[in-house]
Each structure stands twice: as C-alpha cells, then as structure tokens.
N, C-alpha and C positions, 0 to 999 in steps of 0.2 A: 253536465254531461261532457263538456269540453275537457275537463281535467283527466278523465279516465284514459283517453287515447294518449295524452301527453305522458302519463305515468307508464303506460304500457310501452310506448316507444322508447322512453328513457331506460326501462328495464331491459328491453330487447337490445339496445346498444351495449349495455353492460354485459349481457350474456354473450353477444358476439365478440366482445373484447376478451372475455374469459376463454372462449374457444380458440382464439388465435394464439394464446400463450401456451408454450410447451417446453419440453426439456431442451437444453442446449444439445445440438448435434442430432436432433430428431428430424431434420430435413428442412428445406427451404419453405418459408411461409408458416412454419410451425413453432416459431420462436428461436430456432437455432440456425436459420439460414444465413447466407451471405458470408460464411467463413471460409469457403473453399469448396471444390467439387465433391470431395468425400463427405463433408458435412452437409452439402446441399442434397446429397442422395439420401441422407438419413440412415436409419437402421443402426445396427451394432457398430459398424465402422464409423459412422458419424458420431455416435456417442463416445466411442473410444478416442477418436480424434479430439473431441472437445475435452475429454479427460486429460489427454496428453498436453493439450494447450494450457489447461489449468495448472497442471503440474509444472510446466515450463515457467510460467509466470510466477508461481509460488517459489520455485527455486531461485529465479532472478531476484525476487523481493528478499528472500532469505539471504542471498549473497550480498545484496546492497546493505542490508541491516548489519551484517557481520563487518563489512568494510567501514560503515559508519561507527559502529561500536569500537573497532580497532583504532580508528582515527581519534575518537574521543579519549580513549585510554592514552594514546600518544600525547594528546594535548594536555591531559591531566599531568602526565609525567613531566612534560616540559614546564608547566606552570609550577609544579612542586619544586623542580630544580631551580627555577627562577626565584621562588620564595626563599629557598635555602641560600642562594647567592646574595640576595638582597639582605637577608638577616645577617649574613657574615659581614657585609659592607656596613650595616648599621652598627654592629659590634665593633668593627675597626674604628669607625668614626667616634663612637662613644669612648673608646680607649684613647684616641688622640686627644679628645676634649679633656679627659681625666689627666693625661700627661701634661697638658698645657696648664692645668691648675696647680700642679706640683711645683 
C-alpha cells in the first residue's frame, strides 16, 4: 500500500511540471516570462515580441555564418595562391639543378 501514494505523488509532480510549460511570450510564469515587460504581460504582444526576438537572433546567426563562410573562402584563395608560388619555386629549383648537371 505504500507504493501507491509514491506513484501518485510522482505523477502529480510530472503533471504540475507540464502545466508550467507554455509558449514563449505567453506571460510570466507560463514558460515565457522574464524576457521583459511586454513579454511578462503575455498575450499577442508578448508572442509578437518573442517572435521578433527569435527573428533577431536568427538574423544574427545568419550574418555570422556568412562572415565565417567569406573568411573561409578568403583563406582558401590565400592557400591556393601559396601553393602556386611554392610550385613555381619548386620548378625554379629543379631547373637550377638541371642546369648544374649540364
């Protein structure tokens, strides 16, 4: 008989946790609070503010990825140029060696 109350209390704790979770921007204490006064109020404006915030961070991340991609392209170009210069130097040295053997 001791096990039944333990199972019930564990299930009640799970149900109470589920009730606390809500959409972002749906108001303080409903899973979306703590983001600012508009979001604390909840409702349509809170949800809209959460959507704007998501869009801002999405754009920031997109911009950072573009900069990273551009930087990598620049590095690739630099290394390809270095390879070209090194290959030219190798060919010059080979030609000098051949000239020495003549």
